[in-house]
C-alpha positions as a Markdown table, in Angstrom:
| # | Residue | x | y | z |
|---|---|---|---|---|
| 1 | Unk | 81.6 | 132.4 | 146.3 |
| 2 | Unk | 83.6 | 130.6 | 148.9 |
| 3 | Unk | 83.8 | 126.8 | 148.7 |
| 4 | Unk | 82.1 | 125.7 | 151.9 |
| 5 | Unk | 81.6 | 122.1 | 150.9 |
| 6 | Unk | 82.7 | 119.6 | 153.5 |
| 7 | Unk | 86.3 | 118.7 | 153.0 |
| 8 | Unk | 87.2 | 117.3 | 156.5 |
| 9 | Unk | 87.7 | 113.6 | 156.3 |
| 10 | Unk | 86.9 | 113.4 | 160.0 |
| 11 | Unk | 84.9 | 116.4 | 161.0 |
| 12 | Unk | 83.8 | 114.8 | 164.3 |
| 13 | Unk | 87.4 | 114.0 | 165.2 |
| 14 | Unk | 88.4 | 117.6 | 164.4 |
| 15 | Unk | 85.6 | 119.0 | 166.5 |
| 16 | Unk | 86.5 | 116.7 | 169.4 |
| 17 | Unk | 90.1 | 117.8 | 169.2 |
| 18 | Unk | 89.0 | 121.5 | 169.1 |
| 19 | Unk | 86.8 | 121.0 | 172.2 |
| 20 | Unk | 89.6 | 119.2 | 174.0 |
| 21 | Unk | 92.0 | 122.1 | 173.3 |
| 22 | Unk | 89.6 | 124.3 | 175.3 |
| 23 | Unk | 89.3 | 122.0 | 178.3 |
| 24 | Unk | 90.4 | 123.7 | 181.5 |
| 25 | Unk | 90.7 | 127.2 | 179.9 |
| 26 | Unk | 88.8 | 130.2 | 181.3 |
| 27 | Unk | 86.8 | 132.4 | 178.9 |
| 28 | Unk | 89.7 | 134.7 | 178.2 |
| 29 | Unk | 92.2 | 131.9 | 177.5 |
| 30 | Unk | 89.7 | 130.2 | 175.3 |
| 31 | Unk | 89.1 | 133.3 | 173.3 |
| 32 | Unk | 92.9 | 133.7 | 172.9 |
| 33 | Unk | 93.3 | 130.1 | 171.7 |
| 34 | Unk | 90.6 | 130.8 | 169.1 |
| 35 | Unk | 92.3 | 134.0 | 168.0 |
| 36 | Unk | 95.6 | 132.2 | 167.7 |
| 37 | Unk | 94.0 | 129.3 | 165.8 |
| 38 | Unk | 92.4 | 131.7 | 163.3 |
| 39 | Unk | 95.7 | 133.5 | 162.7 |
| 40 | Unk | 97.5 | 130.2 | 162.1 |
| 41 | Unk | 94.8 | 129.0 | 159.7 |
| 42 | Unk | 94.8 | 132.3 | 157.9 |
| 43 | Unk | 98.5 | 132.1 | 157.5 |
| 44 | Unk | 98.1 | 128.6 | 156.1 |
| 45 | Unk | 95.4 | 129.8 | 153.6 |
| 46 | Unk | 97.5 | 132.8 | 152.7 |
| 47 | Unk | 95.2 | 134.2 | 150.0 |
| 48 | Unk | 93.6 | 137.6 | 151.1 |
| 49 | Unk | 90.6 | 137.2 | 148.8 |
| 50 | Unk | 89.9 | 133.7 | 150.1 |
| 51 | Unk | 90.2 | 134.9 | 153.6 |
| 52 | Unk | 87.7 | 137.8 | 152.9 |
| 53 | Unk | 85.3 | 135.3 | 151.5 |
| 54 | Unk | 85.7 | 133.1 | 154.5 |
| 55 | Unk | 84.9 | 136.0 | 156.8 |
| 56 | Unk | 81.8 | 136.9 | 154.8 |
| 57 | Unk | 80.6 | 133.3 | 154.8 |
| 58 | Unk | 81.1 | 133.1 | 158.6 |
| 59 | Unk | 79.3 | 136.4 | 159.1 |
| 60 | Unk | 76.4 | 135.2 | 157.0 |
| 61 | Unk | 76.1 | 132.0 | 159.0 |
| 62 | Unk | 77.0 | 129.8 | 156.1 |
| 63 | Unk | 78.1 | 126.4 | 157.3 |
| 64 | Unk | 79.5 | 123.5 | 155.3 |
| 65 | Unk | 76.9 | 120.8 | 154.6 |
| 66 | Unk | 77.5 | 117.5 | 156.4 |
| 67 | Unk | 78.8 | 114.7 | 154.2 |
| 68 | Unk | 75.8 | 112.7 | 152.9 |
| 69 | Unk | 73.6 | 115.8 | 152.7 |
């Protein structure tokens, strides 16, 4: 099972930064930014099994619990 526990120390800050990165982009440019971000993060993770588990967790709709839950 993939560890989907909350690990971000500032999840709201990250989300705001992610939204800001999309400001002014059309739908195609926004999708391209998401694709590039996924590839950068996948390269950072590096482990093919971990990446497969992440894909499955995302497909299943699993989301990390909020801190304090």
